[in-house]
N, C-alpha and C positions, 0 to 999 in steps of 0.2 A: 864447262863448269870451272869457275875460278874462285879464288879466295879474295874476299874484301876484308881488310883489317880496319877496325874502328879508328877514326881520327883522320886528319888531313894527310900526315906523312908519318908512317910508323918508324922511319929511320932505317929501313932495309927494303930490299927488293922483294915484293910480294908476288911477282909474276909466276904463274904456273900454267903450263899448257895442259888443260884438262879436256881436250877434245876426245881422246880415247876413253876417259872416264865417263864423259857424257854419252858416248856411243854405246857403252856397255853398262849404263846405269841400272838397267833392269836386272842384269846378272849380278852386279855388285850389290844391289839392294837385297836380293835373295840370299846371297852369300853372307852379308852382314847380319841378316836376321837369323840365319842358321848358326852363326858364330855368337849370337847373343849381344851384338852391339848395334848402335843406331846406324841406319843407312846414311850415307853422305847427303842424300837429297833432303833428309830431315833437318839439315843445317842450312837450308835455303832460306834466304830472306831477300827482300828487294827494297831499295830506297828510290827516291824520285829520279836520281841520275840513271840508275841501271834500268828502271822501268822505261824511262824516256828513250834510252838506247834500244830496248827491245821493241818499242813502238816504232821507232825510226827504221828498224830492221824488218818491220812488217809482222812482228809476232806479238801482238798485244792490242789492247783496246784503250783508246784515250780515256774513255770513261772510267776504266779501272784505276788510272793514275789519280783521279780525283778521290777515289775511295781507298787509297792505299794506306794500310796501317803503318805505324812507325816501324823502322827496321828492327829486326830481332838480332841480338848479339849473343854469341855463345862462348863458353870458356874453351880455350885451346886444348886443355886436357881431355875434354869430351871428344873433340875431333881426333885428337891423337889416339885415343883408345880405338876408334873405328879404323883409322888409317893403319895403325900397327897390326890390328887383327887381320885386316884385309891383306896387308903385305905378307904376313906370315903364311896365311892360307895360300896365297897366289905363288909364293916362292916354292911351297910344297906341291902345289897342283897348278902349274902354269897353263896346262891344257884347258882349264875352265874357260879361258877367253880366246881359245884358238891361237891364231898367229899374232894377235895383238897383246898377248900376255906380257911380253917384255916391255912393251910401250906403256901399258897400264901400270906395271910395277914401277917404271921410271917416273910416271906422273904422280903416283902415290908417294914415292920418295921425295919428290918436290913438295907435295902437300905437307909431309912430315917435317921437312926442313923449315918451311914457312911457319907452321904451327908451333914448332919448338921456339923459334925466334919471337913469335907472338907471345908465347907463355913467358919467356925470359923478360919481356918488357911489360908484362902485366896488362896486355891488351886483350880485346875480344875480337871475334871474327864471325863471318858467315860465308856461305857459298852463294854465288850469283851465277847467272846463266847468260850466255850470249848465243845467238843463233847464227853467227857468222862462221 
């Protein structure tokens, strides 16, 4: 799970390593719902480029690419509310994710940093997924 920021070049590094977030997405979704915030996966959207990559990776249907709706973009503050709530909960209860707790916390901190810079620049974002 990684962040896509609207536009060609937002002017900062948007790379986040979201592999552990993706691995624990079910647990994080349940935790987000328990905390009263939107789960990260609800910020998912795909554009032609990311869908083409998924299809190349063998995780998609070429026919879906033809029916793809326009990408959805979200306010960074909405994502920050989720990320901050998850961070707070996981710092208090790192055992929720077993031995990956620290890694997930690190990835959430990366998300927070990118979303803060996205907000500062008045841009929008969404989550995308890679199967690699």
